[in-house]
matplotlib code that plots the C-alpha trace (Angstrom):
import matplotlib.pyplot as plt

x = [-3.6, -5.6, -5.0, -1.2, -1.3, -3.5, -1.0, 1.9, 0.0, -0.7, 2.9, 4.1, 1.7, 2.8, 6.5, 5.8, 3.8, 6.6, 9.1, 6.9, 6.0, 9.7, 10.7, 7.9, 8.6, 12.3, 11.5, 9.2, 11.2, 14.4, 12.9, 12.9, 15.8, 18.4, 20.8, 21.0, 21.4, 24.2, 25.7, 25.3, 27.2, 30.0, 30.3, 30.5, 33.3, 35.4, 35.0, 38.3, 40.1, 38.4, 39.3, 43.0, 42.9, 41.1, 43.2, 46.6, 46.5, 44.7, 42.2, 38.6, 36.1, 34.6, 38.0, 38.9, 35.7, 36.2, 39.8, 38.7, 36.1, 38.6, 41.0, 38.3, 37.1, 40.6, 41.3, 38.3, 38.8, 42.4, 41.2, 38.6, 41.3, 43.7, 40.9, 40.0, 43.7, 44.1, 40.9, 42.2, 45.5, 43.8, 41.5, 44.6, 46.1, 42.9, 42.7, 46.0, 45.3, 41.6, 41.8, 44.4, 42.4, 39.2, 40.6, 41.5, 37.9, 36.4, 38.5, 37.6, 33.9, 34.2, 35.8, 33.0, 30.4, 32.1, 33.1, 30.3, 27.2, 26.7, 27.1, 24.8, 22.2, 22.3, 21.9, 18.9, 17.4, 17.7, 15.9, 13.2, 12.5, 11.9, 9.2, 5.5, 3.7, 1.9, 5.1, 6.8, 4.0, 4.2, 7.9, 7.6, 4.8, 6.9, 9.9, 7.7, 6.3, 9.8, 10.8, 7.9, 8.7, 12.4, 11.3, 8.8, 11.4, 14.1, 11.7, 10.5, 14.1, 15.1, 12.0, 12.7, 16.3, 15.6, 12.6, 14.9, 17.4, 15.3, 15.1, 18.9, 19.4, 17.0, 18.7, 21.9, 20.6, 19.0, 22.3, 24.0, 21.4, 21.7, 25.5, 25.4, 22.9, 24.8, 28.0, 26.3, 24.7, 28.0, 29.7, 27.0, 26.6, 30.3, 30.8, 28.1, 28.9, 29.5, 26.8, 24.3, 25.6, 25.2, 21.7, 20.9, 22.3, 20.0, 16.9, 17.3, 16.8, 19.8, 18.9, 18.5, 21.7, 23.7, 22.1, 22.4, 26.1, 26.9, 25.0, 26.8, 30.2, 29.6, 28.1, 31.1, 33.5, 31.5, 31.3, 35.0, 35.6, 33.4, 35.2, 38.5, 37.3, 36.3, 39.6, 41.4, 39.4, 39.9, 43.7, 44.0, 42.1, 44.2, 47.5, 46.4, 45.3, 48.5, 50.6, 48.6, 48.7, 52.5, 52.9, 50.8, 52.9, 49.9, 50.5, 49.3, 49.1, 49.2, 46.4, 44.2, 44.8, 43.8, 40.7, 39.6, 40.3, 38.2, 35.2, 35.5, 33.4, 30.3, 28.2, 28.0, 29.3, 32.7, 35.7, 33.5, 32.7, 36.3, 37.3, 34.3, 34.3, 38.1, 38.2, 35.5, 37.4, 40.7, 39.0, 37.4, 40.7, 42.5, 44.8, 43.5, 46.6, 45.9, 42.1, 42.8, 45.3, 42.7, 40.0, 42.3, 43.1, 39.4, 38.6, 41.3, 39.9, 36.4, 37.4, 39.6, 36.8, 34.2, 36.6, 38.1, 35.0, 33.1, 36.3, 37.6, 34.2, 33.7, 37.1, 36.8, 33.2, 33.4, 30.8, 30.8, 31.9, 28.9, 26.5, 28.2, 27.9, 24.2, 23.6, 25.3, 23.2, 19.9, 20.5, 21.2, 18.1, 15.8, 17.1, 19.5, 22.9, 22.4, 21.6, 25.3, 25.9, 22.6, 22.7, 25.9, 24.9, 21.6, 23.4, 25.7, 22.8, 21.0, 24.3, 25.0, 21.5, 21.9, 25.2, 23.7, 21.0, 18.2, 16.3, 16.6, 15.3, 12.4, 11.6, 11.6, 9.3, 6.9, 6.9, 5.9, 9.0, 11.0, 13.8]
y = [149.3, 148.2, 144.6, 145.2, 146.8, 144.0, 141.4, 143.3, 143.6, 139.9, 139.0, 141.4, 139.8, 136.3, 137.2, 138.7, 135.6, 133.2, 135.2, 135.3, 131.6, 130.7, 132.6, 131.2, 127.7, 128.0, 129.4, 126.5, 123.8, 124.9, 124.2, 120.4, 120.2, 122.5, 119.6, 118.9, 122.7, 122.7, 119.6, 121.4, 124.4, 122.3, 120.3, 123.5, 124.9, 121.7, 121.0, 122.7, 120.5, 117.4, 118.2, 118.5, 115.1, 113.5, 115.0, 115.5, 112.5, 110.3, 109.1, 107.9, 110.7, 109.0, 108.6, 112.2, 113.4, 111.2, 112.5, 116.1, 115.7, 114.0, 116.9, 119.6, 117.7, 117.3, 121.0, 122.1, 119.4, 120.7, 124.3, 123.2, 121.2, 124.2, 126.5, 124.1, 123.7, 127.5, 127.8, 125.3, 127.1, 130.4, 128.9, 127.7, 131.2, 132.8, 130.3, 131.7, 135.4, 135.7, 135.0, 137.9, 140.3, 139.2, 140.3, 143.6, 143.9, 143.1, 145.8, 148.3, 147.6, 147.9, 151.3, 152.4, 151.2, 152.7, 156.0, 156.8, 154.5, 154.6, 158.5, 158.9, 156.5, 158.5, 161.7, 160.4, 159.0, 162.4, 164.1, 161.3, 161.8, 165.5, 164.9, 164.8, 161.5, 161.6, 162.2, 159.3, 157.0, 158.0, 157.4, 154.0, 153.0, 153.8, 151.9, 148.9, 149.1, 149.2, 146.3, 144.3, 145.1, 144.1, 140.9, 140.0, 140.7, 138.7, 135.8, 135.8, 135.8, 132.9, 131.0, 131.4, 130.6, 127.3, 126.6, 126.8, 124.3, 121.3, 122.8, 123.3, 119.7, 118.4, 120.4, 118.4, 115.1, 117.1, 118.9, 115.5, 114.2, 117.3, 117.0, 113.3, 114.0, 117.1, 115.1, 112.2, 114.8, 116.5, 113.1, 112.1, 115.5, 116.1, 112.6, 113.1, 116.8, 116.7, 114.2, 116.4, 119.4, 117.5, 116.5, 120.2, 121.1, 118.6, 119.8, 123.6, 125.5, 127.1, 130.6, 129.6, 127.6, 130.7, 133.0, 130.3, 129.7, 133.5, 133.8, 130.7, 132.0, 135.5, 134.0, 131.7, 134.6, 136.7, 133.9, 133.2, 136.9, 137.4, 134.6, 136.1, 139.6, 138.2, 136.4, 139.6, 141.6, 139.0, 138.9, 142.7, 142.7, 140.0, 141.7, 145.0, 143.4, 141.4, 144.5, 146.5, 143.7, 143.3, 147.1, 146.9, 143.8, 141.6, 137.9, 135.4, 138.1, 135.7, 133.5, 136.5, 138.0, 134.8, 134.3, 137.9, 137.9, 134.7, 136.3, 139.3, 137.4, 137.7, 140.5, 143.8, 142.4, 141.1, 142.0, 143.8, 140.4, 140.3, 143.9, 145.4, 142.9, 143.0, 146.9, 146.9, 144.2, 146.1, 149.4, 147.8, 146.0, 149.4, 148.9, 152.1, 152.3, 148.9, 149.7, 152.9, 151.1, 148.4, 151.1, 152.9, 149.5, 148.6, 152.0, 151.5, 148.1, 149.4, 152.3, 150.2, 147.6, 150.3, 152.0, 148.9, 146.6, 148.4, 148.9, 145.3, 143.8, 146.0, 145.2, 141.4, 141.0, 143.6, 146.1, 149.8, 150.8, 153.1, 150.4, 147.9, 150.4, 150.9, 147.1, 146.6, 149.4, 148.3, 144.6, 145.5, 147.7, 145.1, 141.8, 142.6, 141.1, 138.5, 141.3, 142.4, 139.2, 138.9, 142.5, 142.3, 138.8, 140.1, 143.0, 140.4, 138.4, 141.5, 142.7, 139.2, 138.9, 142.4, 141.5, 138.2, 140.3, 138.5, 141.7, 142.8, 139.4, 139.6, 143.2, 142.0, 139.2, 141.5, 143.8, 140.8, 140.4, 137.3, 136.8]
z = [59.0, 62.1, 61.3, 61.2, 64.6, 65.9, 64.7, 66.2, 69.5, 69.5, 68.7, 71.5, 74.0, 72.8, 73.4, 76.8, 77.7, 76.6, 78.6, 81.7, 81.4, 81.0, 84.1, 86.1, 85.0, 85.7, 89.2, 90.1, 88.4, 90.0, 93.4, 92.6, 90.2, 91.8, 92.6, 88.8, 88.1, 90.6, 88.8, 85.5, 86.8, 88.3, 85.1, 83.1, 85.4, 85.4, 81.7, 80.8, 83.3, 82.1, 78.5, 79.5, 81.2, 78.3, 75.5, 77.1, 79.4, 76.8, 79.4, 78.8, 79.4, 82.5, 84.1, 83.3, 85.0, 88.0, 88.4, 88.0, 90.7, 93.0, 92.5, 93.1, 96.2, 97.6, 97.0, 99.0, 101.7, 102.0, 102.4, 105.1, 106.9, 106.8, 108.1, 110.9, 111.9, 112.0, 114.1, 116.6, 116.7, 117.2, 119.9, 121.8, 121.6, 122.8, 125.7, 126.9, 126.2, 127.1, 130.9, 131.3, 129.2, 130.9, 134.3, 132.7, 131.3, 134.7, 136.4, 133.7, 134.1, 137.9, 137.5, 135.2, 137.7, 140.7, 139.1, 136.7, 136.9, 140.7, 141.0, 138.0, 139.6, 142.9, 141.0, 139.1, 142.3, 144.0, 141.1, 141.0, 144.7, 144.3, 141.7, 142.5, 143.0, 139.7, 137.8, 139.6, 138.8, 135.1, 135.0, 136.7, 134.3, 131.3, 132.8, 133.4, 129.8, 128.4, 130.6, 129.3, 125.7, 126.2, 128.0, 125.2, 122.5, 124.2, 124.9, 121.2, 120.1, 122.3, 121.3, 117.6, 118.2, 119.9, 117.5, 114.5, 115.9, 114.8, 111.3, 111.2, 112.3, 109.8, 107.1, 107.5, 105.9, 103.2, 102.5, 102.3, 99.9, 97.7, 97.7, 96.6, 93.8, 92.7, 92.4, 90.5, 88.2, 87.7, 86.7, 84.2, 82.7, 82.3, 80.9, 78.2, 77.8, 74.0, 73.4, 75.1, 73.1, 69.9, 70.8, 71.4, 68.0, 66.4, 68.2, 68.0, 64.7, 63.0, 64.1, 67.7, 67.5, 66.4, 69.0, 71.7, 70.8, 71.1, 74.4, 75.8, 74.8, 76.2, 79.4, 79.8, 79.4, 81.9, 84.5, 84.5, 84.4, 87.5, 89.3, 88.4, 89.6, 92.9, 93.4, 92.5, 95.0, 97.7, 97.0, 97.2, 100.5, 101.9, 100.9, 102.4, 105.7, 105.9, 105.4, 107.9, 110.6, 110.1, 110.6, 113.7, 114.8, 115.4, 116.2, 113.6, 111.0, 108.0, 109.4, 110.3, 106.9, 105.1, 107.1, 106.8, 103.1, 102.8, 104.6, 102.3, 99.8, 102.0, 100.5, 102.5, 105.8, 104.5, 106.6, 109.2, 110.7, 111.9, 112.3, 114.2, 117.2, 117.2, 117.4, 120.2, 122.1, 121.9, 122.9, 126.0, 126.8, 126.9, 123.9, 122.2, 119.9, 118.4, 118.2, 116.3, 114.0, 113.2, 112.6, 110.1, 108.4, 108.2, 106.7, 104.1, 103.2, 102.9, 100.7, 98.3, 98.0, 97.1, 94.6, 93.0, 92.8, 90.0, 88.0, 88.3, 87.7, 84.6, 83.2, 83.9, 82.7, 79.9, 81.2, 81.6, 85.1, 85.6, 84.5, 86.8, 89.7, 89.0, 88.8, 92.2, 93.8, 92.2, 93.0, 96.6, 97.0, 95.3, 96.6, 99.4, 100.0, 97.2, 94.8, 94.9, 92.9, 91.0, 89.9, 87.8, 86.6, 85.3, 83.6, 81.9, 80.7, 79.2, 77.6, 76.2, 74.7, 73.2, 71.6, 70.3, 68.6, 70.5, 71.2, 67.6, 66.4, 68.8, 67.6, 64.0, 64.9, 66.6, 63.6, 61.5, 59.3, 58.7, 61.2]

ax = plt.figure().add_subplot(projection="3d")
ax.plot(x, y, z, "-o")
ax.set_aspect("equal")
plt.show()
């Protein structure tokens, strides 16, 4: 009996060690092989398009991959060009509007200074002069300490800001190198996709092939489901913003809605990057009606995002809504913004492994039976 428990303990420790070693190896190897991992992911995503070109268009595999990459590259280049065009157009519009609104802002600040800040300063000065000398010295010392802290913080921030500029500049050649290697890796992996799959089938044992195939199919469905869910959420956000801006009669409503919908993919911040500064600007500029309207629209966007995201993700990926909500929250608390993506992905992987009976097979192995 003791020997049985000893064998089970050793098998359990062996499984834990293999899992830990695999995760650790992937973590360190990914630091030097991430361009090829990116290439593998891109090859996986464009594989359906390449298959269409190869089978329907009767093209050689290499030509189909090349054409698929050209189309994907042209699509993103077109999006970037459109975005730059809209930014230039918006900058021209701001160049006409900002000077007038800047005069209004300056007048508003002058009124605040003359009507509120100066009387408040005189009132504080009169109170300060009535204090005893020791109390005045204490207040001045505290003010000087606060000033030193603010100056130190501002100096550290500026130093770090300018200190990071060389790192940002040096990152550009590295990004170009990674892009080139990722594209080359994508081409060769996609070109030899089925040959690599056949090699994997020869190397892996039958049980691993069955489990691996099930995991791959489920992950494929979950990945495309996740992308479909994000596109759905972005589309809903864009439509709501467009309708709201049209009701508020805002100029360039379509452009603003498209840009705001695109930044909605940024975790946690999302549309707030556009709405919060815009609301503050309109409030200072004196257009309180538009500021209130934008605030209501922003609130509607936030509520629909929080309500719809777990439901759409769960229906697209095939997960329980409560489990998806828990994965989103835990991922955000553990990792941060990136956890809003990694959390559901981790849940998908665990669910996929469970459906493929991987955990059952591991438990049977630990108990000492034949898998």
